[in-house]
C-alpha positions as CSV (number, residue, x, y, z in Angstrom):
1,M,87.9,77.7,94.2
2,I,87.1,75.3,97.0
3,A,83.6,73.9,97.1
4,I,82.5,71.9,100.2
5,A,80.0,69.1,99.7
6,P,76.9,69.6,101.9
7,E,77.6,66.4,103.8
8,A,81.2,67.5,104.5
9,A,80.0,70.9,105.7
10,L,77.6,69.1,108.1
11,E,80.4,66.9,109.4
12,I,82.5,70.0,110.1
13,L,79.6,71.6,112.0
14,E,78.8,68.4,114.0
15,S,82.4,68.0,115.0
16,R,82.7,71.6,116.0
17,E,79.6,71.3,118.1
18,F,80.9,68.1,119.7
19,Y,84.1,69.7,120.7
20,E,82.3,72.8,122.0
21,S,80.1,70.6,124.1
22,R,83.2,69.1,125.7
23,R,84.8,72.4,126.6
24,A,84.0,76.1,125.8
25,G,86.2,77.4,123.1
26,L,87.3,73.9,121.8
27,G,84.8,74.1,119.0
28,L,86.2,77.4,117.9
29,A,89.7,75.9,118.0
30,F,88.5,73.0,115.8
31,Q,87.0,75.5,113.3
32,G,90.3,77.3,113.3
33,A,92.0,74.0,112.3
34,V,89.5,73.4,109.6
35,N,90.0,76.9,108.2
36,G,93.8,76.4,108.3
37,M,93.5,73.1,106.4
38,L,91.2,74.8,103.8
39,D,93.8,77.6,103.3
40,A,96.6,75.0,103.0
41,I,94.7,73.1,100.4
42,K,93.9,76.3,98.5
43,N,97.5,77.4,98.5
44,G,99.0,74.1,97.6
45,P,96.4,71.5,96.4
46,L,99.1,69.2,95.0
47,G,101.0,69.3,98.2
48,F,98.9,66.6,99.9
49,P,99.2,62.9,99.2
50,R,96.7,60.8,97.4
51,H,94.1,59.3,99.6
52,R,95.4,55.9,100.6
53,F,91.9,54.2,100.7
54,T,90.8,55.0,97.1
55,T,92.2,54.2,93.7
56,H,90.9,57.5,92.2
57,E,94.1,59.4,91.5
58,N,92.7,62.8,92.0
59,V,91.4,62.3,95.5
60,R,93.8,63.7,98.1
61,R,93.8,63.7,101.9
62,A,94.9,66.6,104.1
63,L,95.5,65.5,107.7
64,F,94.8,67.9,110.5
65,P,97.6,68.8,112.9
66,R,97.5,67.2,116.3
67,P,95.4,66.9,118.4
68,W,92.7,66.7,115.8
69,P,92.1,63.1,114.5
70,Y,90.6,64.3,111.2
71,A,91.4,64.8,107.6
72,L,89.8,66.6,104.7
73,A,89.3,64.3,101.7
74,Y,89.1,66.3,98.5
75,L,88.7,65.8,94.8
76,L,91.3,67.8,92.8
77,V,89.3,68.5,89.6
78,S,92.1,71.0,88.7
79,P,94.4,73.1,90.9
80,A,91.8,75.9,90.7
81,N,88.8,73.6,91.2
82,I,88.6,71.6,94.4
83,V,85.7,69.7,96.0
84,V,86.0,68.8,99.7
85,L,84.2,65.4,99.9
86,A,84.4,64.7,103.7
87,C,85.8,65.8,107.0
88,E,86.7,62.3,108.0
89,H,87.4,61.1,111.5
90,L,90.5,58.9,111.3
91,K,89.1,56.3,113.7
92,R,86.0,55.6,111.7
93,R,85.4,53.5,108.6
94,P,87.3,54.7,105.6
95,L,85.6,55.6,102.4
96,Y,82.1,56.0,103.9
97,W,81.9,59.0,101.6
98,K,82.5,57.0,98.4
99,K,79.1,57.9,96.9
100,R,80.0,61.6,97.2
101,L,83.1,61.0,95.1
102,E,81.1,59.2,92.5
103,L,78.6,62.1,92.3
104,A,81.3,64.7,92.2
105,A,83.4,62.9,89.6
106,S,80.4,62.3,87.3
107,A,79.3,65.9,87.6
108,K,82.7,67.1,86.4
109,K,82.7,64.9,83.2
110,P,81.9,66.6,80.0
111,R,78.5,65.8,78.7
112,E,78.1,64.1,75.3
113,P,76.0,66.0,72.7
């Protein structure tokens, strides 16, 4: 199962709208790239490298194909449980989504009785 953090979903929507405003159909093409990346993550979550800007070993980064300067940063809770933390633009500051990681990682820890 792939869950998408609300902030990541908003980033996807905003990027899609940005591209659509530039040229009709470009937003749809961007959404197709997003869907392709989500399918690739679902089919091979261990196939993407660890995110280079974090020390958390279960955070991975799936780079979009060209021409899209984006990546999906995701937390691999297990191969069957994935949380997309961000749809990050590669030219913007890295780890702006760090708080999302902290929240997602703490939510997955077992609670003490």
